[in-house]
NUGUTOR-618420 format. One record per residue (C-alpha): y, x, z; residue in three letters. Coordinates in steps of 0.02 Angstrom, whole numbers, plus 50000, padded with zeros to 5 digits. Example, Ala and Ser with C-alpha at 12.3 -4.5 7.8 and 13.67 -1.06 7.14 Angstrom:
<rs>
497755061550390ALA
499475068450357SER
</rs>
This chain:
<rs>
500035000049996MET
501635007149962ASN
502835006350110LEU
504305013850017THR
505935002850018PHE
506764999949856LYS
508374991649829SER
508705000649666SER
507825009549527HIS
508145021249381ARG
507955016349196GLU
508415025549042TYR
509645015248934ARG
510605018648774THR
512475019648824VAL
513795017648686ILE
515465025848716GLY
517175019548671ALA
517055028748507THR
515355021948463GLY
514475037948513GLN
512735034648582LYS
511795043348729ALA
510085040048806VAL
510525040948997LEU
509735037649161PRO
510515023149253VAL
510345015249425VAL
509864997649412VAL
510044984849562THR
509704966249582ASP
511454963449514ASN
511044974149356GLY
511554991849303ALA
512925000749414LEU
514415000849288ASP
515305014349376GLN
513885026249381PHE
513575022149195VAL
515335027649151LEU
515065042849265TYR
513425047549182MET
514215045649005TYR
515475057349059GLY
514145069249109LYS
513075066748955ARG
513075085048905THR
512245090449069MET
510425094149076SER
509165080449097ARG
508715087949262SER
510435086949327TRP
510615069149275GLN
509015063649354ASP
509505071749521ALA
511115064049519ALA
510365047449495THR
509095049449626LEU
510495053749742ALA
511385038749713ILE
509775028049722GLN
509405035449892LEU
511205032249964LEU
511205014049905LEU
509465011849983ASP
510075019050149TYR
511565008650148MET
510644992350110ASP
509434996050253THR
510874999350382HIS
512094985150353GLN
513214982450495GLY
512444998050591VAL
513885009750571PHE
515855005650590GLU
516455021550519LYS
515915031050352PRO
515775047650426ALA
514415041750552ALA
513455033650407LEU
513515049150306PHE
513015060850448THR
511485050350484GLU
511085048350296PHE
511185068250271SER
510055069250428ASN
508835057350355ALA
508725068950197LEU
508385083550302PHE
507155076650433THR
506385061150356GLY
506455043250426THR
504765042850500ILE
504415044450683GLU
502645044950750SER
501975036450594GLY
503225022250601ARG
504975018950510ASP
506015003650571THR
507025006650411SER
505605003650295GLY
506205018650193LEU
504755030050248TYR
505625046150176TRP
504855061650199ARG
505805077150260ALA
506595086450116ARG
506835105550092LEU
508615111250146PRO
508985116249971ASP
508405099949893ASN
509285088950022ALA
510965098849998SER
510795097249815ASN
510745078549833LEU
512175077949947ILE
513175088749818GLY
512865076349684HIS
513435061449788ILE
515055070949841THR
515435074249648GLN
515145056749608PHE
516205049949757THR
517545062649712ASP
517575056049533TRP
517535037649588LEU
518965040249717ALA
520025047249578GLU
519605033449463ILE
519945019649591ASN
521575027949639GLN
522145027549452LYS
521655009749441ALA
522435004349607GLU
521024995349666LEU
521114984949824GLN
519544988349917LEU
518724976450042ASN
517194985750108PRO
515594976850145TRP
516264960250073ARG
514494954850017LYS
512904962950053ALA
512314962649878THR
513884970449795ARG
513284988349777TYR
514824992949670GLU
515914987649823GLU
514914998949943ARG
515145013849833LEU
516985010049817ASN
517075009150004TRP
516245025850022ALA
517425034049890ALA
518985026649964TYR
518455033650141SER
518105050150059HIS
519815051049971ARG
520675045050130LYS
520135057950254ASP
518915068850150ASN
517865067850308ALA
516095066250258PHE
514945073750130LEU
516115087850088SER
515615097150241HIS
513895098150172LEU
514295103249994TRP
514165120949931ARG
515875122649869SER
517165132249976LYS
518025119750116PRO
519835115350073LYS
520275120650249THR
519705134150365GLY
519165121750496GLN
517415123050553SER
516325107350520ARG
515175099350654ALA
513795096450516VAL
513345109350385ARG
512145111550249ALA
510555119050319ARG
509725134450232ARG
508175143450287LEU
508385162650303PRO
507215168650173VAL
506785186150114ASP
505215183650011ASP
503955198750025LEU
502435188349987THR
501465194249824PRO
502545190049675ALA
502005176049560LYS
501775188549429THR
500425188049296PHE
499305203949318PRO
499735217249193GLU
498015224049175GLY
497425207149109LYS
498775203448977ILE
497795211948832ASP
496135203448884PHE
497125186848885LEU
497935187648708VAL
496325195548625ASN
494995185048709GLU
495775170948805GLY
496575161948648PHE
495125162748539ARG
494715146748451ARG
492985138648481ARG
491615144348363ALA
489775144248360ARG
489655161548420ASP
491075158648538MET
492115172348451ARG
493125162548334GLY
494875167648263PRO
496315170048385ILE
497595156248402ASP
499085165748342LEU
500315152248402ARG
499795153448584ASN
499795172348578VAL
501555173548503LEU
502275160748642ILE
501375172348766THR
502145188348700LEU
503815180148692LEU
503685176248881MET
502795192048941HIS
503725205148847TYR
505285195348802GLY
505535186248973SER
505805169548882LEU
505545153248968ARG
504145141948890LEU
505445129448837SER
506535142848750GLU
504945149048654ALA
504525131748601LEU
506275128548538SER
506225141948407LEU
506425137148231TRP
505545146448092SER
507095154848028ASP
507545161648201ASP
506555177748180VAL
507115191848066THR
506975210648048VAL
508725218048029GLU
508935236848002ASN
507155240048055GLY
507375230548218ASN
506505214248264VAL
507795200948302ILE
507325184648390VAL
508795172648423ARG
508715158148542VAL
510045146348494TYR
510795133248606HIS
509895116248553PRO
511565107148531ASP
512835120548495TYR
511875134248410GLY
512265138148224LEU
511075130648106ALA
510115141447969PRO
511425135147837ASP
512815145547926GLY
513915129947937LYS
513425115948052THR
512785115148223ARG
510985112048276ARG
511235094248340THR
512115089348172VAL
510825098048069HIS
509415089348159LEU
510165073048146GLN
510865073347955GLU
509345082847885ARG
507805076647989TYR
508505061548090GLY
508075070648240LEU
508885072248424LEU
508855090648503PRO
507275090348613ARG
508295092848778LYS
509025074848736GLU
507375066848738LEU
506795057348882LEU
505765068149007LYS
504285056348982THR
504205060548794ASP
502925074548761PRO
504245083748645LEU
505515085348780TYR
506035103448821LEU
507245108048967GLY
508715119948946TRP
509135131749093LYS
510855136749034ASN
510435154748990PRO
511715168048964LEU
512385165348786ILE
512835183548714THR
513445177548541ASP
514835165548564GLU
515035161648371VAL
513315157248340CYS
513045151248523GLN
511295160848541CYS
510585174948634PHE
509335189448576GLU
507645193248640VAL
507425211348705PHE
505665216248704PHE
505125228048843PHE
504225238648789PRO
505045238548619SER
503355240948533ALA
502875224048577ALA
504205218048459GLY
503365225548309MET
501695217848359ILE
502575200848378PHE
503355201448211VAL
501785205248129LYS
500815191248202LEU
502385179848171TRP
502175182547984ARG
500235180547992ASP
500455164148094TYR
501615157547963HIS
500495162247816LEU
498905157447885LYS
498815145848036GLN
500495135848052ARG
500215118148000VAL
501645111847899SER
502465095547943PRO
502055079147846ALA
503125075247713ALA
503815060647814ASN
504005069847969ALA
504855085447934GLN
505625096348074HIS
506135115348079PRO
505175120448233TYR
504005136348216ALA
502605130948329PHE
501685115348279THR
500065106548332ASN
498645103148215ARG
499505087948145ASN
501115098748102GLY
502105090948237GLN
503125101648356PRO
502125109548486TYR
502295102248657SER
502405112248823HIS
501025101948890HIS
499785106548761MET
500255125048782PHE
500075124148969ARG
498315116748945LYS
497855130348824ALA
498565144748937HIS
497565137049087SER
495935137148993LEU
496255154948918ALA
496585160649098VAL
494855154149158LYS
494105160149000ARG
494445178049054ILE
493905175349230GLY
495515172549324LEU
495955157949439GLU
497415146949376HIS
498835144249503GLY
500695146949517LYS
500535157049678HIS
499365168949575LEU
500615171149439GLY
499325164449303THR
500395149649248THR
501565151849097PRO
503075156949217HIS
502045171449281GLY
502425180149121HIS
504315179549146ARG
504025186849332HIS
502945201049251ALA
504415205749141PHE
505635206349283GLY
504415217449381GLN
503985228349241ARG
505915232549221MET
506135234749400ALA
504675246849403ALA
505515256449270ALA
507105257649371ASN
508065248049251ILE
509935245149316PRO
510055227749388ALA
511485223549265LEU
510295227649119SER
508895217249191ILE
510075202749211LYS
510555203749021THR
508785206348962ALA
508255190649065MET
509795181049001HIS
510435176949175HIS
512265172949210GLN
512225182049383SER
511245197349446ILE
510805185749599ASP
509715175349474SER
508795191249412SER
508435196149597SER
507045182449612THR
506135191749476TYR
506265209049541THR
506035205849724GLN
504775219149799PRO
503295212949877THR
502675217250052SER
501505230349965ASP
502915237549870ASP
503955239050030PHE
502515246550125ARG
502185258949988ASN
503925265149981SER
503955267650178LEU
502455278150146PHE
503215287850017GLU
504705290450124MET
503645296350266GLU
502695308750150SER
504415316050094ARG
504925316750278LEU
503335325650333SER
503585338950195GLU
505235343950267ARG
504575343250445HIS
503095350750519THR
502725336050637GLY
502855347450792THR
504075335550873GLN
502965320250852ILE
501465330450914LEU
502545335951069GLN
502965317751094LEU
501155313251093GLY
500705327151220LYS
502125319951337GLU
501485301451329LEU
499765307651376ASN
</rs>
């Protein structure tokens, strides 16, 4: 039995702006219909990633649900939002019971703070819109008027800036200390890195991705090998590798150049239009990041560092560079021998296709990768580094082991900040222990150890 209370739910709807431009967006739907204010807000944020949009929608859903189950309990908004934030961090269940009917489990601090941040951004926007419209607010007029509740929240936020902002990650507007702050767990992760084992990568690409045959040694699936090489030796995320078009790989002045373009603003192969326009006009398609998350062809986009402002793309830097030459040879072989071309009535530009010529999905690759990992005798698991993202971790660890400067690692991994790259180059407890042993060995070479031996005699 589902005990979770629901006064609102999320739907994906086609929203048409004032200029007639369409966008498929998540909206909050209540028993009074879609929240118009939130629809307008999301339309203004239509260029944000689908993950961002879904998180913002969830945050407003949770806020409305909490308000709905606590009508008349709080007289002041500051008290309501303090308890709401506490509920996100601690959950609402005590001893297996929940008088509110919400049955929320405790969330990780970063997740709870992220949700609070989304609510803060929305109430900031709503307060500004309401102020411009000079709305006369009458809070809690009717229990079923969700829009009025949000207007009340925004009005209170604008009036004294006393709630939620003290939990948001941005810098406070004053130097005053707040009574409630976002909670963070002090973490310096020295557990084994989620890195694909370097000693197994050759075995994976040479044996793991072999297609089935009667003798169990059929031809290698070059598509899956190419994607793996892009992640392991080029640090691409799976979504970035799958977003490649067949024209995105070239050899220029003897160098293998792989360009990953922004799915919306990246320059199309014609050198004139942007990719979102090219997809629509030539193929009648949307960029894959604009699809619903439930669509098998959906691909996320993590806003990597764009290094070519004109073309709106970044280049893949293979490390070691010899992997690039292997990649381009297999890329040619794949297009000549194995790639299934799209059907005449379903054309598209994506390089990696399935057996029907349709764009290859991340779900199908993950399944193939899992089978390949198990085929070579490894256990499949994120904590073991044997999922696709483990290859990106392997790239970061390889560069760190080669003492590549942090700034170069940031660029090679297409991060916008060095802090983002630190996750992939963090030493493990074994690394730290070995470094201490090395320092101890160097120390022992300079000292005979007589002082330590003398100390041992004194202790005895």
